[in-house]
N, C-alpha and C positions, 0 to 999 in steps of 0.2 A: 437481488442486487436489481429487481426489474420488478414490474406490477403488472397484474394483469386485467385488460379491459374486455368490454363486452363490442362486439359491432354490431349493425340494424340487423345484421342477418341472425343474430344470438350465437355468433362463432366466439370463440376466447382468441385473444393476441397478445400478445408482449409490449405494454410499454415502458419504453425507457424513462425514468423519473429526475428532473430537474437535466435536460439538453442545455438550457443558458441558466447562466449561474444568477443565483438571488441577486436582487439589488447589496451593494456595500452599507455598513452600518457604521455606526461612529468610532472612530480610533479611541481606546480606552487603556492608559490614561490620554488625555489630551495631549501629555507631552510625548507621545510616543509613536509621533508621524515623521521624525529625524532617528538616524539611528541611534545616535549616542539616549534618547529620550527612551527606544524600545529597549534598547541595553539596558538600563535603569530600571524600566519596567519588569523586564523577565527575571532581572536579578533580584530584585524584592519579591517577584512569587516565588520564587525558588526558593528562595531562604529565608521566607519568614514563614514560623510552623501555621500548619494547616489550623481549622476551625477544632478546640474542644475535642476529645475523643478519635480525632482520624489519625492513622500514621503520617510521620513525617518523610512520606516516601512518594515518588512521582512515578506515573505512570503515560506514556508518550503512544499517542493516536495518531499516523502519517498515513499519507493519500499519494497520489501521480505528482502534486506541484514539488514534495519533495525531489522528484527524480529527474527533472527537467533542465537540471543545469548539467546532469549526465548526457544529454543528449535525446534523452525519451520525449515524448508528446504526454501531456497531460490530456484529460478529458475537457474541459471546460473554463481552461485557462484562454487569454487571449489565443493564442496561437493553437487550443485544444483540438483536438480530433473534432467535436460534436461542433466547432464554430467555425472551423477552415474549411470542412467538408460536412457539408449540410445534408449531405445526403449518404452519411458514412452509417452503417447500420451493422453491428455486432452479431456475430453469431451465436444464436441461443442454444441451451442446452438441449433443447427437446429436436430441435433442428439438427443437430450434430449426431444424437444418437439414431435418427430415423432414415437419414438424406445422406446416401453415397457420394453424390453431388455436393452436398454443402460440407462433407468431409475433405473431400476433394480443393474444393475452394479454400477451406480453411490450413489445410497442411500447405498449399503451393505458397500461400500468403505466410506463412509460420516460418516455410524453409527459407524464402528469400529475407525475412525479415532477424531471424535467428542469428546472423554472420553480426548484424548490426547490433545487436543486444549483446551479442557473446562479446563485443568489441568495447560494448558500455561497461562501469561501473562505477564506485562508490564516489561521490562529490564532496566535497569541505562539508556541507552538511548533514549526511551520514558521518562520516568523522567526528563531527563536532558532538553528535550525540553519545559516541563514545568517551569521549574527553568528557562531557558532564558528568557520565555515570564514573567515569574516574574522582571528577572534582569533589562530586555530594558525597562519596563513599569517603574520602579525605575529612570531612565535615563530620561524618558520624563518629572517625578513628579519633579524630582529635577529642569528641567529646568523651571518650573514653569509652568508646565502643570496639568492637570486632569490624573491622573492614571488610573480611570477607564474609562476616555471618551478618550484616546489616545491608540489605540491598537496596541502596538508594534510589535506585530507577527499579520497579517492581517488575517490568517488561514495557519491549515497544510493542504496542500491535498495529498490523501493518494491512493496509488494502493492495499495496504493490506485489507483483508477482515477478520483480526483479530480481529479490534476493540480496538486496545488497545491502539491506540490516545484516544479515549473516555472516556477510562478509567481512564489513568493517566494525561491528562490535558482535565476536560470538561471545564474549563473557557476559553481555547482556540480552536475557532471553527474549526471543523474537517467537509472536503469533501471528504467523502467514495467514491471514482470515480469509483471503480469498487463495493460498494455495501460492505453486511457486512453479513458473515455467521451466526448472532446471530438469524437471524430469517429467515422463509420459505415464500414463496410467490405464491399465485393459477397463475396459467399463465390467466385461465380466467377469474373472477372477481376481481383480483390486492388485494385480501385482504389479508392482512400480518399475521403471528402466530409465537407465540414461538420458536427457534430451541428447546428450554429445553423440551417441551410439545411434540413438535413434535418425539424427540429421544424416549420419555417414550413410545409413539404409536409404534415405531420401534420395539421395546425389545420387546413389549406386541403381536405383527403379529411375532414374529420372535424368540422363544423361542431356536429353535440350534443355531441361532447367537448369542445371549444372552450369551450361554453359551459358547462358542468361545470368546466373548470378557470378559469373565471371565475369560479364561485362560491365555488370553493375559494379563491380569491384575496380575495373581498371579505370570507369569512369567519375571514381572517387566518390559518389553518392553514399556508401557505405561506410566509407572513413570519415566523414567530415561528422563533428558534433554539432555542428551549426544547422537547426532544423530547418530554416529557410533556404540555405543551402540545399540540402539535400531534396525539398519538395522541387526547386527549381530543376534537377536533374534526374527527376522524374520518377524519385522514391521518397512514398509519405508512412513513415513509423509510426503508427500507435501504440498506445501504452502497455498493449498486451504482446506487443513483441511481433506483432503482422506488420503488412504492409498493403500500401492500397496500390492496386496494379490495374491499370486500365486497361478493358479490353482483353485481359489473358486469358488463354485457354485452358482454363482449370480442369475442363473436362478429360484432357490428358496426362493428367498428376496421377502418380500411383503410389500408396502408403503400404507398410507392411502389417501383415498381424501379429498379433500377440505370440510370440513363442511360447509363453507356458500353453496357454488354449490349444496355439495347432499340435503341440507334443501329446497333449490330452485336454482334449476337446470336453470345457465342464457341462454339469448336467445342471437343468433350471428345476426350479423349487420342487413342480411333479414329478422329478426324475427323469424326463426326457434329456436326450443327451441334444447338444448341440454338434451344430456343424461347422467347421472351421477350414475354406477350402485356400488355394492360392495359385497364382500361373506359375508360368512356366520360370520367372528370375524371384517367385517369391513375394508378389504383392496381393492381398489381401482382395477378392473378389465378391462380387453383392451376391453371388446365390449362398456366402456365409448365413449361419446364425449367431455368432457369435464373435469373440475374439479381435474387438474394434478397440484400437489405442486412443487414449484422448490426452492432451495437454494436465498436467495433475494440478488445474487450476477450476476454480467455482466460476463456472462461464453464469452468463447471465439465464436469470430462470433458474438457476441449481441452489440446491440448499446446503447449508453451513455445517458440517458435520457437530454434533453433539459437544464431541471433545474440544474440538474447536472453538467452538463459543462457550463453553467451560472454562478454557484456560484463557481467553480473553477476559471473561467474567472475574476470575479469579484473580488477574492481575490490576484488574480496577479496585476490588473489595479489598486488598491489601496497600492500596495507594491510600494518599492524602490529598495529592491536587492531580492535576489531569493537564497536558501540554499535549496539544492539536497542532502537528505542522501540516501543510501543503495539503489540505483538504476540503472542500466544501460541504462535505458531508452529507452527498445529494443521497448517497445507497444508505437504505435504510438499516443494512448489516451494520454501518459504523454508526450512523447516526442515533442507534439505541443505545450505543454504547457510551455516547458523549452524556444522551440523558440518563444512563444508570449513574455516571458520574454525578451529575446535577442533582437528582434525587439524592443520593447521598450525603450531601452537602459540602462537595468538593470543591474546592477555589477550581473555576478552567480558566485557560489562556490557550489563546488560536491564534495562531502565526498561518495567517492566506490570503493570496492574492485573489481578490474578487470576494462575494458574499456567500454566507454560509448557511444552511438550510436552518431555517427559525432558531439564527444564534440571538435573537432577543431574547429570549427564554434562560439564557445560560449568564446573562448579564441584569435582569429585568429587577433584581432584588439587591444588586450591589450596593453598599456603601458609596458614595462616590469618592469617599475620605478612603476609602481601604482599595480603590481602586490602585493596581499594581501589585498591592501584597496579597488579594484575594479574587482578582479577577484581572485579565489583562487582553484585548483585542489587537491586534497589529497584521498591517499590510505591507509585507516584507519579505525579499528572494531570502530561502532559509540558509541559500549557499553564501549570504552573505553573514544575515544577522547572527547567527547559529555561532560561524566561529568568532564575531567581537565578543559575543556573551561569553564565550570558552574563556578570551581573554581577560575579561573582565572579572572572572569569576576567579582565575588564576591569582590575578594581584589579589582579590578579596581574602583571599584562602592565604597568600603570603602576609599578610597583616592589617589588615582592616577587618577583620572579624570580633565581634563582641561576641565576648564568652562569660557575660555575669548571665545570661539566658542559656541552658544546654539546649543541642538541637534535640528536638522532639518531645517539647516539655508541653505541658497538657494545661491550659488555661480553661480552669473549670469553673472561674469567678468572673463578671465585667463583661462588657460587652465587646463586640469586636473592635469598636474604638481604643476600646482601654486596653489592649491586651499588646505587652512590648512586642518590640521588632528586633529583628537583629540585622537591622539596618539604621545606623547613624543617617 
């Protein structure tokens, strides 16, 4: 999620890629600057068979922009964390592992922010993905296939850690590329625990902070979904669920030890037994050598597991087109997945406000006559565009479908421009 740079002194420091959005590119097709035009382009994209040899299925890749309408900030958008707060610095993985003070800062901010994240939920954009899955599955079924065996959407790969995808469309497989805030994980034994239970323990260990949270709730700062209004009331919610608190006394914040490690401290690879110690109230103390809990998310500088990478790649390899929603693809972990789709010859549609990392490469060989069918680039809010697309596809499924060309037909001859379309 970040990259390394070498300072003049020869030491390594972490660098966040693309704090600013790349410049916007050309809208594709040119008619997609309006809501009807964008809907028409995406309808063509989703209902036209992919190039020969690719399955007529879709994989979706999402980012923080999709959750903005849920009241969460994105990173690089107009009101994004990196643009609103030029001094914002996320906590890096190595800092969290090695510094007690860093963990105090993280958990204090997360403790306050969790209430706001807990009150938020999926927005119309998330629910529209569920509906798209149902509508596209109907097309498989109408073509003679088994609606349950033909997965019209092979998966949703998300960079978001809010779990809104799993809430809104549990029947569509979600690959959480960067993990989920719904759990905490022990850095020693790897056991996971519910974040809600952890929040309760944090409140017990930090009564003064619990009072601060009650004051924030009383002010309405965590009740409103309006990001600008939250900022006015002193609460700046970040995409990873924490908040910015100016001059907060983080060093007073306490957090619990892993209960599993506390009960039975694990041994290191060389057989050395670790030590987990707590104070009278049950808070982890710095003399411990294990039992540190972290959010079950991929922090900046942390590697994504091989299993998650494999699941994401499988979702792409089983699809024939990619729909990208609400992301600038600034992190390499996401960009390489879009690159993988491109190298497979998959048509790509991008719906995101602002520029996207090296987006020109995704459309450089697109025949202008096939724009919309095999490539779309739209700058529009997903919570407005996706529900409108769903309504259009409902009408299309209910009577406007062209049945002469079966869904999934492989066109083995002719140029792309000669391939029949399912759109009249």
